[in-house]
N, C-alpha and C positions, 0 to 999 in steps of 0.2 A: 412531946406530948400527952396531953392529957387522955387519960382516959374514953371520954366521949368521942375524941376526936380517929383515938384509935379503933374504935367499935366502930365509926360510923364508916371508917376505912375498912375493916372485914365485912362489913356485911355491906359495901358496894363491890366488893372484890367476889364473895361469893354470889350476890346478884345478878352481877357481869357473867360469871361461870354458868350460872344457872341458866341464863339466855342466853348464851353460846351455845351449850349441849341441846336447848331444847330448838336454836335456832335447827342445830346440824341435823337433829332428830327427822325437823320437818323436813327436809328439805325432800328424803327419800321419797318419791312416789308409790305406792301402792296399784297394784291393776287387778285387783280382787274386785269383785263388787259385793255388798251386802247380802247376805245368804247364797252365794254362790261360793264353789269349791273347784279351783285349778285344776283340771284332769290331766294327767299326762298321757299321752299316746305314744308309746315307744316305736322305732323302726316307722317314721312317718315325717311328714315333713318334704320342702326343698330338696332335700337328698334322696327322697326315695322316691321324685315322682320323674316322669317318663320325661323325654330329653332329646334333644337330633341326635347323641349313639346309643342310646337304652330305652328300650319297652318295659317302664317299671310298674309295680304297683304292690299293694301292701293290705294286710286283714289281720281281725282280732276274732278267735275265737276261742271260747270254754267251753270245759268239761271236768268233772271230775275225775277222769284220766289225765294225765301227762300227755302222752303219746294222741293220746283220741282230740286231744285239744292243739296238738300240734300239724295234725294230716288234717284236719278243719280248717286250719289258717291256711297252710299250703295249698289246698283245694282252692277254698275263695279266694286267693292269690291269682291260683292259675288261671280261675275264670277269668277273673279281672282283666286277668294278661291276654286273655284270648277274643273278651272281647274289644280291648284297645286296638290289638292286629287286626283283629275284622273289620275294624270301622278303617283302621291308616290303610291298609292294603285296600279297601274297596275302594278310599279314595283316590289311591296312587293308581289301580287300574282302571277306574270310572277315567281319569285326567288323561293315562297313559293311551287308551281306548279309542278315545274322544278325538287324541291327536294324530292317530294312524289312521293309514285308507289301506283299501284293501277288501277283507273279508267282509262282510255284512257287521256293523256295531254290535249286533244283538250278539250272535253266532260266539264273537268274538266276548262279548262283556261274559256271556254263561260259561267259556271256558276258562277264564282267570278268576271267577268266584267258586269253581270246583278245586284249581289250582291252589286259591286263598286257601280251601279249607284246609286241605293238605297238607299245605307246610305248615298252618298256624295246629292243628294237631301234632306232626312232625316234631316240631321247634319247639314246642314246650316242653318237651322232656329235657330237652336244653338249657333249663332255667337255672337258674346258679342266686341260691339266697343270699341277699349281701345282709341281713340286719335280723335278728330272733333274740326274742325276749320270752321269759318264760315268769309269771307271777301267781300267786296264789292267792286268792280272796278271801276274804274274813269270813267267805261260805266254806272258805276249804278246797273250791274247785280250782282247777289249773288253769289261766288265761294267758294264752302262746300270743305274742305279736312278731310278725313275719314282712316280710318286705324280699322280693323277688326281683331279678334282673334279665333281659335275655336282649344281648348285643341287637342292633339295628344291621350289623355289618352282615352277621350270621342268618338272619332274616332275610335279607336281600339277595345272600347267596343262595340261599334255598330256595327262593324265587327264581333265581337265574339260572340253575340246576333246571327245575320245573319245564319253567317256559320254552328254556332252549331243547330241552328232550321232549316238547310234544310238537308230534310232526306238522300237525294243522296251524299252532301256532308261530313255529319257526320263521315260517315264513315271512310274517309282518313283524317278526320279533327284533327289535332293536337295543342292546342293553344298554349302551349308552344313554339313549331318551329315556332307557326305564330308569335306570338308575339317579339319574338326574332328576327322575319327579318324582323319586323316591326320598330321595334327598331333601330336598324341595317339603315334602309335607312332613315328614319326621323336623326339619325344621320350625315348623308349624306348634311343637309339642314347646318349645323353650318358654 
């Protein structure tokens, strides 16, 4: 082989190699948008969302003190969880009360609302932390991410205890019917 043929083959091999590397490199897709930076939010996403089995909430809080950051995040998460429970339990009791007969609907709704508040307050102390991460910001503050959950079965059990213990409501209370209504409402959170 002459010198020019060897040189031509070498140039072609190098060019094909460079094109090959460039092709492989360009096949990777980036999801960033110019001028934006992806923010990672710990303890959030589908694994930390409410579903048919659990009420779940997550929160983020920042403070110069690590313990204060944690307490603020837990307080915010419990507040979210309480709101979620109250909305779901109100929907359950509204559907259940409307399907029962007996006492006046207005009287039943007031009693159920009171019991819902009691159960929510009582059960929040039984929450379980399912994720907790603490980071330190560039400013030197602590940032805490938390996710908490409460079993739907625990809430149903507490509601059952309150409802069956109330003399006025016990007359019209049907646990199986209430449980079915509760499970239907929980199923909407999927």
